[in-house]
N, C-alpha and C positions, 0 to 999 in steps of 0.2 A: 702596463701598456700606456702609451702616450694619450693625452686627452684628445677627444674628438675635436676637430677644428671649430665646429660651431660652439661647443661648450667653452673652448678656450677663448674664442672671439667674444662671446657674450660676457664671459667673466671679465675680460679685459675692457670691454666697453663699459661695464658697470663700474669697474675700478677707475677708469679715466673720468667718467661722468661724476663720480662721487669723490674725487680727490680732495677738494676743498672741504666738503662737509665731513668726510671721514676723518680728515686730519684734525678738524675742530673737535670732533667727538673724542678722538683718542687723546688729544691734549687735555680735554676736560676730565676724563677719567684718570689720566696720569696725575693731575693735580690732586684729585681725591686720594689716589694711591700713595702719593709721596708724603701726605700728611700722616701716613702710618695708621695703625689700629686706633680708631678715634675714641674708643672707650677709655683708653688711657689718658685722653685729653679732657675728659669730662670733669667738671667740678665735683667736689665731694657730694654736694646736694644732688646734682644730676645723677651721679652714679648710684647713690643710695636709693633714689627713686627707682632706678633701673633694676635693682636686685631685691627690693624690699619684700616682694612676695615669694622669693625663691626659698627653697629648702636650705638647710645648713651646709650641705656639701656644695651645691651650686653657688651659694652666697659666698662661701670662702674662696672658691675658684674665681668668681667674678671680681672680688675685691683685692685679690693677691696679684702675683705676676700674671701677665696676659696668658690666657689659655683660650683656645678656639671656642667662640660662642656662635652657634648657628641660629640664624633668624628663620623662623618658620612662617611662611605666608600661606594661609589655608583658604580654600574656597569651599569648605565643608558646608553642606546642609543636608537635611533628611529628604528633601524633595527630589533632588537629582539622584537617580539610581547610581550613576557613575561616581558621585561624590559622597554618598552615604558611608562607604567604608572608611573615609578619612576621619570619622568621628574618633577613632581610637589611635590614629597615627601620631598626634603630638606627644602623648605619653610614651608611646613606643620609641619615638625619635629621641625624646629626652633621656630615656633609659639607655638607648644605644650610644648616645653621646657620652653619658656618664661613664659607661664601660670603657670608653676610649680616653678618659681623662679630660673630656671636654664638657661643654654645657650646650643647652639648646633652649630657646624661648619662642613661644608663639609671638611673632612680631605684630601680626594683625590678621584680620579676616577680610575677605573681599566678597562682594555680592556674586551670586552665581545663578543666572536664569536658566530655566529649562525651556528650550525652544519647542520641545515636544508638547509641553503644557500650553504654551502661549500661541501655537500655530493658529492663525485665523482670528486671534483675539486682539484686543486693544494693546495688551502687554507686549505684543510682538513689535510695536513701534518704538519700544524702549530697548529692544534687544541689541541692535548694533551699537548704540551709544553706551550700553553697559560695558562694552570692551574698554572704552576710554575712562569710564568711572573706575573700572578695575585697575587700569594702569595708574590712575591717580591714587587709589587706595593702597596699591602696592608701594608707591613712593612714600606715602605717609607712614606705612608700616616700617619701612627701612630708614626713616628719617631720624631715628633715635640714637644713631651712632653707637649702638651696642654690639654690632655684629661683625664677624670676621669672615663669614660664609653664609650661604642661604640655601634653603630648599623650598620648593614650591609644590603645593598640593592642589593640582588642577588638571582637568582633562578636557572638558567640553568646549563647545563652539567658540564663543567670544572670550572665554575665560583664559585659555592658554595664551592667545595673542595679547590679551590685556596684561597678564602676568609678565609676559616677555617684555612688553614695552616698558612696564614699570621697573622690571629688573634691570633693563638696559640703561635706565636713568641713573642707576647705581652700578654702572658697569664695572667699577673697580672691585666689586665683590664677586667672588666665585659663586656659581649658582648651579644647582642640580634640580631637574624636574623629576618628581616621583609619581608615577601613575598608580592607579588602583586596580586596573585590569577590567576586562569585559565580563558581562554576565555569561553564563553558559548558554548554549543554543536553546532557543524556544521553537515555535513552529517555523516552518520554512518561510522566508520572506515572500516567496512567490505566492504562497497560500494567503498570507496577509494582504498582499496587493490585490489579489483576485477578489477577496471579500470587500475591500475598500471600493473597488470598481463596481461591484454588484450593489453596494449600498448607494453609490452615486447614481445608479440606474434605477433605484427604488426597488431592487430585487432582494435585498437583505434587510433584516430588522436591526434596530439599534442594539438590541441585546446580543444578536449574533456578531455584530461588528465589535462590540465591547469585549466579548469573549475572546475573539482572535487577537485583539490588541493586547489583552491581559496575558494571553499565552505567549505573545512575542516579547513584551516588556514585563518580565516575570520575577525579577530578583535584583539584588544589589549588583552593580557593575555597569560598565558602559554598554549602551545599546550596541547590538552586534552587527548592524549594517555599517558599510564603509562611508560614513558621512563625515561631517566636519570634526567631530570629537576624535574619531579614530585616525583621520588624516593628520590631526594635530600630533598624535603620538608618533607616527612614522616620520613626520617632518622634524620633530624634536630630535629623534635619533639620527636623522640624516645630517643634522647640524652638530651632533656630538654633545648635546647638553642633557641627555637622558642616558641611563645605562643601556648597554647593548641588549637588544631583544627583550626589554623590560615591558614593552607596551601591552602584550596580549597574554599575560599570565593571569589566570582567573583570581578574583579576590578570595581571601580566606584560606589560601593554600600555603603549605610550608615554603614553596619556592617564592611565592609573592612576598612572604615575610623576610626571607633571606635577601631578596633584592632590595627591599626597603632598608634593611640593616646595612647592606653594602653601600647604598646611596649615602647614608650618614657617614660611613667610614670614608668615602671619597670626599664628601663635603669637608670633613676635618682635614684630610690629607692635602687638599688643594687650597686650604684657607690662606688668608693674608698673613697668618702667623707661621706657616710652614715653609719648607724648602722647595715646595712644588706648586707655587702660587699660580693659579690659572683664572684670571679675572674673566667674567662673562663677556665684557665688551671687547676683549681681544680675541676670544674664541669665535665670536660671531662676526665674521668678515664677509667679503663678497663671495668667497669660495663656499662658505657655509650656506649662504643664501641660495646660491646656485644649486648646491646639493639638495636643499629642501625642495626647490622647484622641480628638480629632476625626479625626486622621489614622488612628488605629487603627480607628475605626468605618468610615470611608469606604473603607478598603482591605480590610476583613474580616480584620484581623490576629489575632495570637495571644491566646488566652484567658489565657495566663500573665501578661500585662501588667495584668490586673485586680488582680493581687497586686503585681507589681513596681513599677508606677508609683505605687501608694499608698505604697510604701516610699520610692521616690525623692522623691516630693513631701514626705513627712515629713522627709526629710534636709535639705530646704530650708525647714523650718518651715511647710509648707503641708499642710493637712488635706483630703485628697481622699477621697471615699467612693464606694462602688458606686452609690449613688443618683445622684451627679453623673454617673457614667459612663452610667448607664441613661438619664438625661434627655437627655444629648448624643446617645446612640445613636438616640433616637426622632426626632431632627430632622436628623441628618447622614445623607444618603443613601449607599447603597452604590455606589461608582463603579468598583470593580475586581472582576474575577473571576480570581483567581490560585489555583492549587492550594494547599490542598484545597477552595477555594470555586469552582474552575473547573478547566479542563484546562491552562491556560497556566502557564509558569514565570516567574520574575522577569526573565529575559532578554527574554521577549516583552512583559512588562509595561513594561519600560524602553523597548523599541523602539516601543511604542505611544504613548508620551508620558511614562510614568513619573511620578515624584514631582512634577516641574515642572508637568505638566498638572493633577494632582490639587490641588496647592497653589493654582494660579490659580483653578480651579473653586471651591474652598472659600472662598478669600478674596473672590472676586467675588460669591459667594452670601451673604456675611456669616457664614459658618460657621467662620471661623478668624480669629484676631487678626492683623492685618498691621502693627501698630505696635510690634513688638519690636525691641530691639537684639540683633544676632546677631554671631557671629564673623566673618561676611562683611560687607563694606560694602554698603549698600543695604537693610539690614533684611530682613524676611520677603519682600518683593517680589523680592529677589534670588533667592529660591528658586523662582521661576517661570522661571528661565533654565537652560540646559543648557551644560555645558562642552564646548569644542571645542579642537582644536589648530590654530593658525595658524603653520605651520612648527614651531618648537620652543616657541612661546609659547602659554600657556593663555589662552583668551578665553572669555567667556560670551556666548551668543546667546539670544534669546527662545525659550522652549519652544514646541512645536507648539500651534497654536490648535485643531486638530481631532485627535481620536484616530485613530491609524493603524490601529487594529484595535478595532472596537466590540464584538467578542466578549470583549475583555479589559478595555477601559477606555472609560468613557462620561462625558459631561458631566453636570453636576448637573441639567440640564433634561431628561435622558433616562436617569436612573439605572437600574441594575439593580433596585434596591428603594428605596422612599422612606425606609426606616430603615437604620441601620447594622448592623454585624455581630453585636452582642451584645445580650442582654436579661437583665435581672435578674429572677429568679424569686422569688416570696414565697409563703409558705403555712405550714401547720402542721409541715412538715418542716424549716423554717429558711429561710435565704436562700441562693441559689445563682445560677449563671450558665449561660447556654446560648449557643453560637455559632450563631445562627440562619442566618447567611449561608452556612454549609456544609450546611444541611439543606433539602431540597426542601420546599415548602409542605405537601404532602400527608403528610409525616412529622413535622410540628412539634407534633402533639399525640397523646397516647396515654393510654388507660386500660386497665391490665392488671395481673395479679397480680405481686407481688414475688418474685424469686428472690434470697435474701439470703445473701451470702457475705462473708468477711472478707479474701480475697485473690483476685487475678485468676486464679491457678492453680486455685483451687477451681471457678471458673466453667468453665474449660477442661475440668476433669475431669467436670463434670456434662454438658457437651456430648458428650464422648467416650463417656459411658455412656448417651447417648440420654435423659437425664433432664430436659431442659429443656422447659417447656411450649411450645405453638405460638406464643403471644404472651406476652411477659413484660417486666418492668422489672428489669434486673439492678441490684441494690443492692450496691455494693462499699464497705464501711464500714471504719472503723479505718484509714483511709489519709490522715488529715489531718496537719497539721504536728506536733501533739503526739504522735500515735500512732506515726508512723514516718518523719517528715520529709516527708510529702506527695509521694510519688513520682508520676511520670507513669504513666498506665495505658494508654499508646498501644498496648501489645501486645494489648489487647482489641479494637481497631478492626477488624482483619481478620475475626475471628470474628463480631462483631455485624454488620459490613457484609455478610458472606456470608449470614447468616440473613435480613437485610432483603431481600437480592436474591432470596431464595427466596419472597418474598411474606409473610413473617412480620412482625408488628409488634413491634419491640424498642426498648428505650431503656436508657440508663445513668443511674444516680443514684449519686453518690459524694462523699465529703468529700475525695477526692484530686484530683489534676490529671489532665487527659486529655493535652493536648499542644498546642503551637503548630500541630501538623499535625492537630488534631482534625477529624474528617471528617463523613460523611453521616448518621450516626445521631443522633437527638435525645439529648443528654447534659446532665443537670443536674450541674454539677461545682462543686467548692469549697464544698460544702454547709457552712454555718456556722449554729449551733455544730456542731463536729465530734463524732463519736461518743465520742471519747476525753475530751471535756469534758462528757459527759453530754447531748449533743445528741439530738434526736429519732430520728436514725437508729439509735441504740443500742436503741430500743424496737420497731423494726419486726420483724415475724415473717414467715416464709415464707407466701406466699399472700395477704398483705395487699394490697388493691387500692390502686393508686397512680394518680393523675391528674397528668400532666405536660402543660402547655399552654404552649408557647413563645410563641405569639402573644398570649395573655392575660397571660402573665407569672406563672403559678401553678404550684406544686408542692405536692401535697397527698396525705396518706394518708387513705383513705376508711375510717376505723376508728371503731367505736363508742367514745364517750368513756369509758364505764364499763369496757369491756374494756381500753382503753389504760391507764386509771388503775390497774388491778390488775397491770400488768406491771412487771418489773424489767429493768434494763438488761442486755443480753447481754454476757458477758465477752469481752474482747479475746483472741482465740485466737492472735494472732501470736507467733512464737517470740521469745525474748529477744534483743535486738539486741547480741550480744556478739562478732560476727565481722565480717570485711571492713571494719574501721575504724568500724563503726557505734557501737561502745562509746565512741569519742572524742567523739561528738556527743550524749551523754546530757544534758548541760547545755542544749544548744540545744533539744532536744525538751521538756525540762521548763519552759523559760522562754519559748518562742516565743509570739508574739501570734497571735490568730485570723487566718484568711486575709484577711478583709475589712479588717484593719488592717495588711496587708503581710506577714504571717507573718514578722515580724522576731524574731530571737533575739539581737540586739545592741541597745544603746542607740543611738538614731538621732534626730538633730535636737536642738533645745534641750529642756530639761527640761519645759517647758510642753506638750510634745506627748506626754507619757506618757498612760496609760490614763485618768487623771482628767479629761483634756480632752475625752473622748468621752462622748457621751450614750448609755450602754448601753441604756437603755430604748428609745430610738429605733432604735439599731442592731440590736437583737435583738427588736423587736416582730414577733412571728410572726402577728399578726392575732387577731381575736376567737375564731376557731375553735380556735386553739392553746391558749387559756387552760386548757381542760379537759385537754388533753394534757400540758401542762407542770406543772400544779399539783402532782401527786403526787410529782414527781421533783425531786431536788436537783441542778439543773444547776450544774456547776462553771464554766461559761463566763463568768458575770457576777461 
């Protein structure tokens, strides 16, 4: 089927906007590619260092005629349940490579934070910047010129985007991402959320809360809700850089092992030394980026990716904007209901048909490009298939034609909603995003007075003191990238969810992030320009009326223009970031780009993708109503 006109026009708009930067990027990886396998150009001392610790078989292969050597970049640690299974992967990959006459080496490790541990803690202020550290660490790992192909062991939040950005810096190398799979189901997410809200209301003990949390997060594997980690997996498959339907096979199963072995086989087959060379930088083009965004919208995925995929695209010389995402969201239907957009976990989603079902529905409806080259043979249509074991042999069979559970997964002809999971909000408070798919229609608009705070803890204190109005919009500002690293504010969800359950109308407006697990309250997040750049949130005052309308795509302060013009920006009351490692990230905060440009604190992509390539007037046009609001104030954002 031909592409939907909007998908076609958005793709073409991205292609034209990115023409110069994409050309510069491709020219750069072509220069690296044309130098050939760089291991053969190493001096004898360089090469001897590179294989000194290898066993005799690997050493002989690395010093003789070129044979494919796979660089492994791992985000293993014991603390992330999703990443703990990776402990044994390097030896498994080395053995699988040897069986194919190739070699594999761990090129390097990258840090991997668990946002579930750091939620509400000082460490969360390092979380977003960890993505950029991971990208740099990945580049360092690949800098040894020893590798002809690469595999990446990473799943969770900032880790996959960071690995992707780093891998794209070495875009002449083929690359395959290897997941570890989700933990098996624990207690229902709805049960966990209910106890969290009871605890916020003082009706449950800490011991009761800890017990349900431990029953939910109970074993090795990815957390089973559809947050940033699992959104990463579906988007990697949508771009064709992970094996088809590899995302949601549980750890420690024979099928999981077979998929990892197949990933090694494909990494060798598409290496720079073979006849089927598939460099990552050529695979990820504007079509692949559009596919990833379409998959995000169709499955109601994480809001964090409105930041991360802008950064990933830029690393490949592609200029993706929130307007592109919004345009795609308005034509891509919502096909999945997975927590927090529903009650099911990713295991039920996979059992109902999973990614293979969604890919076929989107491609058949013209809502996803099916003409990509991917790491798998057969292109994107191969991603409509499911892996099975035939004895010990991995085979692919066609995915299900009909959803096995229409409460979780539906066809495009009978979607849960005609639009996707996200909506761009515009108005005199800036530009922001809302995850509509998680919010019931009756809660998608609100007009209420602002309760203005500079930390989540301040809102909790107001609630404890009984000082919150019946209906209100919580404005949590000075939480953007420049202010404090843009921490997730997911710790507010139980409180606000509880108040909404009581029949009160509440919403959240913030220049911070909410979470991949953002839930049922209307939340305008990633507000840009942020308060720390002189954005409009800095001029809001307690009691100002705010109108948030997710369906109409508007976010407005209903304030008299003369009153607004007389105001000065409120001071940032956050404590100086001099503890818990935050002092080490002062450079990142000072130099980070706005959220809608990927919140990047490192150079990323070719030089032509710096700020001069962006139309700031267009990006920060807050509308005619905003002219009077902005005129008196010296915004530092532009």
